[in-house]
C-alpha positions in Angstrom: -6.3 39.9 -36.4 -9.6 39.9 -34.6 -12.2 42.4 -35.5 -12.8 43.5 -32.0 -9.6 44.2 -30.3 -9.9 48.0 -30.7 -12.7 47.6 -28.2 -10.1 46.7 -25.6 -7.5 49.3 -26.5 -5.5 47.8 -29.3 -6.4 49.9 -32.0 -3.1 50.4 -33.4 -1.8 46.6 -33.6 0.0 45.3 -36.4 0.7 41.5 -36.8 4.0 41.7 -35.8 3.1 43.4 -32.5 0.0 41.1 -32.1 2.1 38.0 -32.7 4.7 39.0 -30.1 1.8 39.8 -27.7 0.5 36.1 -28.2 3.8 34.6 -27.4 3.9 36.7 -24.5 0.9 35.7 -23.0 1.4 31.9 -23.7 4.5 32.3 -21.3 3.0 34.5 -18.8 -0.6 34.2 -18.6 -2.7 35.7 -15.8 -5.1 32.7 -15.8 -5.0 29.0 -16.9 -7.6 26.4 -16.8 -8.1 22.8 -18.6 -10.7 20.4 -19.3 -11.5 17.3 -21.2 -14.5 18.1 -23.7 -17.4 15.1 -24.4 -15.5 13.7 -27.3 -12.2 13.2 -24.8 -10.4 16.0 -26.5 -8.2 18.3 -24.5 -9.2 21.9 -24.2 -6.9 24.6 -22.6 -7.6 28.2 -22.0 -5.4 31.0 -20.6 -6.1 34.8 -20.1 -4.3 38.0 -20.1 -6.1 41.0 -18.3 -5.1 44.3 -19.6 -7.4 46.2 -17.0 -10.2 45.3 -14.7 -12.1 42.2 -16.5 -11.2 43.3 -19.5 -8.5 41.1 -21.6 -7.7 38.6 -24.4 -8.3 34.8 -24.1 -6.2 31.9 -26.0 -7.7 28.7 -26.5 -6.1 25.6 -27.7 -4.1 22.5 -26.5 -0.8 21.4 -25.1 1.3 19.2 -27.7 3.8 16.2 -26.4 6.5 18.7 -25.6 4.1 20.7 -23.1 4.0 23.4 -25.8 0.9 25.6 -25.8 -0.8 25.3 -29.5 -3.1 28.1 -30.1 -6.3 27.4 -31.8 -7.9 30.7 -32.0 -8.1 33.9 -29.5 -10.6 36.6 -28.8 -11.0 39.8 -26.8 -13.4 39.6 -23.9 -14.9 41.4 -21.0 -16.3 39.6 -18.0 -19.5 41.5 -16.5 -20.5 41.3 -12.9 -24.0 42.0 -13.0 -26.6 39.2 -13.1 -28.7 39.7 -16.2 -31.1 37.3 -16.1 -32.5 34.1 -14.7 -33.6 31.3 -17.4 -33.4 28.2 -19.1 -30.3 28.0 -21.5 -29.4 25.9 -24.3 -25.7 25.6 -25.1 -24.8 24.7 -28.6 -21.5 23.8 -30.0 -20.2 25.8 -33.1 -19.5 23.7 -36.2 -16.3 25.6 -37.4 -14.2 25.5 -34.1 -14.1 24.3 -30.4 -16.4 26.8 -29.2 -19.8 27.2 -27.6 -22.7 29.8 -28.0 -25.6 29.8 -25.3 -29.2 30.5 -26.7 -31.5 32.1 -24.0 -35.5 32.4 -24.8 -36.0 35.9 -23.1 -39.2 37.3 -23.3 -38.2 40.8 -22.1 -36.2 41.1 -25.4 -38.6 39.4 -27.6 -35.7 37.6 -29.1 -34.0 34.2 -28.7 -30.6 35.5 -27.1 -27.4 34.0 -28.5 -24.1 34.9 -27.1 -20.4 33.7 -26.7 -19.9 31.4 -23.6 -17.1 32.9 -21.6 -16.7 29.9 -19.1 -16.4 27.1 -21.4 -14.0 25.3 -19.4 -16.3 25.2 -16.3 -19.1 24.0 -18.7 -17.1 21.1 -20.0 -16.3 20.3 -16.3 -19.9 19.8 -15.4 -20.2 17.4 -18.1 -24.0 18.8 -19.0 -24.3 16.4 -22.2 -27.4 17.5 -23.9 -26.6 21.4 -23.6 -29.7 22.0 -22.0 -30.1 23.6 -18.4 -32.9 25.0 -16.4 -32.7 28.1 -14.4 -29.2 29.2 -14.9 -28.3 32.6 -13.6 -26.4 34.6 -16.8 -24.2 37.4 -16.6 -24.0 39.5 -19.8 -21.3 41.5 -21.2 -20.4 43.1 -24.5 -17.7 44.7 -26.8 -18.6 47.5 -29.0 -16.9 49.1 -31.6 -19.3 52.0 -32.5 -21.6 53.7 -30.0 -23.3 57.2 -29.4 -24.7 58.9 -26.3 -28.3 59.9 -26.6 -29.8 62.3 -24.2 -32.2 61.0 -22.0 -36.4 61.4 -22.3 -37.9 63.3 -19.6 -40.1 61.3 -17.3 -41.1 60.9 -13.7 -41.4 58.2 -11.3 -45.2 57.8 -12.1 -44.6 56.8 -15.6 -41.9 54.6 -15.1 -43.9 52.5 -12.8 -46.7 52.6 -15.3 -44.3 51.3 -18.1 -42.8 48.7 -15.7 -46.4 47.5 -15.1 -47.4 47.4 -18.6 -44.3 45.6 -19.4 -44.9 43.0 -16.9 -48.6 42.5 -18.2 -47.2 42.0 -21.6 -44.8 39.3 -20.4 -47.5 37.6 -18.5 -49.8 37.7 -21.7 -47.0 36.1 -23.8 -46.4 33.2 -21.2 -50.1 32.4 -21.4 -50.4 32.7 -25.1 -47.5 30.2 -25.5 -49.4 27.8 -23.1 -52.2 27.7 -25.3 -54.5 30.6 -23.9 -56.4 31.8 -26.9 -57.9 34.8 -24.9 -54.2 36.0 -24.0 -53.3 35.5 -27.7 -56.1 37.8 -28.7 -55.1 40.5 -26.1 -51.5 40.4 -27.4 -53.0 41.0 -30.9 -55.1 44.1 -30.0 -52.2 45.3 -27.7 -49.9 45.3 -30.9 -52.4 46.9 -32.9 -53.1 49.5 -30.7 -49.3 50.1 -30.1 -48.7 50.2 -33.9 -51.4 53.0 -34.3 -49.9 55.0 -31.3 -46.4 54.8 -32.7 -47.4 55.8 -36.1 -49.3 58.8 -34.8 -46.4 60.0 -32.9 -43.6 59.4 -35.3 -45.3 61.8 -37.6 -44.7 64.9 -35.2 -41.7 63.5 -33.0 -38.1 62.3 -33.5 -38.1 58.4 -33.4 -35.5 58.3 -30.5 -38.0 60.2 -28.4 -40.7 57.5 -29.2 -38.6 54.6 -28.8 -37.0 54.4 -25.3 -35.0 51.2 -25.8 -34.3 48.3 -28.1 -32.5 45.2 -28.2 -32.3 43.5 -31.9 -30.2 41.4 -33.9 -27.7 43.0 -36.2 -26.1 41.6 -39.4 -26.0 38.0 -40.3 -23.9 37.0 -37.3 -26.5 35.7 -34.5 -24.4 37.2 -31.6 -24.2 40.8 -32.9 -26.9 43.2 -31.9 -28.0 46.9 -32.0 -29.1 48.3 -28.9 -30.4 51.5 -27.4 -30.6 51.6 -23.6 -30.2 53.7 -20.1 -26.8 54.0 -18.5 -26.7 52.9 -15.2 -23.1 53.6 -14.0 -19.9 54.5 -16.0 -16.4 53.7 -15.1 -13.1 54.8 -17.1 -10.2 52.5 -17.1 -6.8 52.0 -19.3 -5.5 49.4 -21.2 -1.9 49.2 -19.2 -0.2 48.0 -22.3 -1.5 50.7 -24.7 -2.7 53.4 -22.5 -5.8 53.9 -24.5 -8.7 54.7 -22.7 -11.8 52.4 -22.3 -15.3 52.9 -20.8 -17.0 50.3 -19.0 -20.9 51.1 -19.1 -23.7 49.3 -17.1 -26.7 49.4 -19.5 -30.5 48.8 -19.2 -32.4 47.7 -22.2 -35.8 46.4 -22.3 -35.3 45.8 -18.6 -32.1 43.8 -19.1 -29.2 45.0 -17.3 -25.6 44.0 -19.0 -22.3 45.8 -19.1 -20.6 47.3 -22.0 -16.8 47.9 -22.9 -16.1 50.4 -25.7 -13.0 52.3 -26.6 -13.1 56.1 -25.8 -12.1 56.6 -29.2 -14.9 54.7 -30.5 -18.0 56.4 -28.6 -19.6 59.9 -29.5 -20.6 61.8 -26.9 -19.7 61.7 -23.1 -21.4 58.9 -21.0 -23.3 60.0 -17.9 -25.5 58.3 -15.6 -29.1 59.0 -17.0 -28.3 59.2 -20.6 -28.7 56.7 -23.2 -26.4 54.5 -25.0 -26.9 53.5 -28.5 -24.7 51.1 -30.5 -23.7 47.8 -31.9 -22.2 45.1 -29.6 -20.6 41.8 -29.8 -22.5 39.7 -27.1 -20.9 37.5 -24.2 -21.6 36.3 -21.0 -21.0 33.5 -18.3 -23.2 30.8 -17.0 -23.4 29.9 -13.4 -23.2 25.9 -13.4 -22.7 25.5 -9.5 
């Protein structure tokens, strides 16, 4: 049973009920697509949606009797917000017919890795080397554990100043990667200054009043992250099969906007626009290949 099923409203499934559900989806999917991979093998994906943009994805093949043979399944949430435009590198996993995407996103400070949702579209575009420049990406995530944190007091002037400082740092990182030694020295001095200021503040303030947002790897799986970010929008939806309530949140963390789906029972606190979300996520996303 997939670990993230509770995130989309299947927190009380047992193996028998799950098998019945998968059989029903095979017979009556909401979405179906097929493609041929780079080695000439058949790829088939079917989806069943339990509410807006939230559902189950089944991947496998059809046998000679036109029967769908399941390879694996996973819960998913399709985001609608364009999160970033950047070079992407698409990598095939060794253990199954699945692809992950890697993006070097300067704003986050990490090599962003996530599950590719539109795998069939990728295969049809036949991008053999897995690399592509300047693609728009819509990020989404499932979460099993989240908390609502109160916002920090700030004003428009401080927000503008923070964005200017962030942009200055991004420009310096780009220049340093191109071999600009002066930019590298400025970055080093900024990091030392930032460390000293944080050390002084942490001694007398709560850490969540010092750190406004973060986005960092979590555990040993490369598509799991721990995040803290501002809530820009909240929607309450219901899984029409189990009637469990879900929250669909639009989050901004380190200037990157993405969407998170979490079961209401797994979220501590009431999500409202302006408050912050803190939790662990499994990151997914679609890449625009057109």
